[in-house]
N, C-alpha and C positions, 0 to 999 in steps of 0.2 A: 596461475597465470606468473610469469617471470618478471623478477624484479626490476631487470633493466630494459624489459618491454612493456612496463606497466602503461596505460594509458595515460594521456596527459590531459588534465584537466583545468587547464590556464584560461578559459574565456567564461567566464561566470558574471550573472547579476550581481548586483551588490549584496542579496541576501540569499543564502541557500534555502531552498522551499522544502527540503526532505533532509532527515538525518544522513541519507545515502550521497547526497551532494555535499552536505558538509564534511563528511567523509573523504569523499573524494577532493575535496579541497585541500585538508589535511595531506592526503598523499601526494597531491600536485606541488606542496610547499615544501616537501622533503627532499633532499637529494637522493639520487640512486646509490645503492649501497648503506643507506642508513637503516639499521636492524628496526627502527621504529616503522619505518615505510613498509618493509617488508610485512610486518604483522599486521598494519592498518589494510594491506591488499590482502592479505588471508581473510581479515573479518570484513572486508568488503562485499563478499559472496554472500556471507550469512545475512547480514545487513539488507541487501538486496532481496533474498528469500524472505525475510521476515516482512519487509515493506509490500512483496508482491500478496503474500498471504493477508496483510493488514487489508490492501484494496479489496482483494476476493471477499474478506468478511464483510467489509462495507457494502459491497456490491449485493450479497446474501441479505443484508439488514434490511438495505433498502428494499429489495424486492418483498420481503416479509413484511415490512411496514405498509407497502402498498396491498397485500393481501388482508393485513389484519383491519384496515380502512374498508375492505369491501365487506367483512363480515356483518358488520349492522344491514348492512343493505340486503345481503343473503337472507340473515335471519327475518327481516321484515317480511321480505317478499314470501318466502316461506309459511310464515304468520298468515298472511293475507291469502295465501291460496289455500291453506288448512281452513280458515275462516268460510271463505267463498262455497267449498264443498259440503260445508256443516249446513 
């Protein structure tokens, strides 16, 4: 991303919800040409990737939690079926 064409992040609610939003606020607060702004813009893509990875991991954990909740039911059903065959 070109430093001079960095997105403007001026319209925010009072508190950033994510580290990415906080970073975007910092970028917006710095003038074009500021060396720190260039570094923050470079850092932004890494932070965005990490947030996406965390979101995907959270979704996977939720799916696994649903499966784990079903395991006792599956085991109980299996035991009942085995007992009724005996």
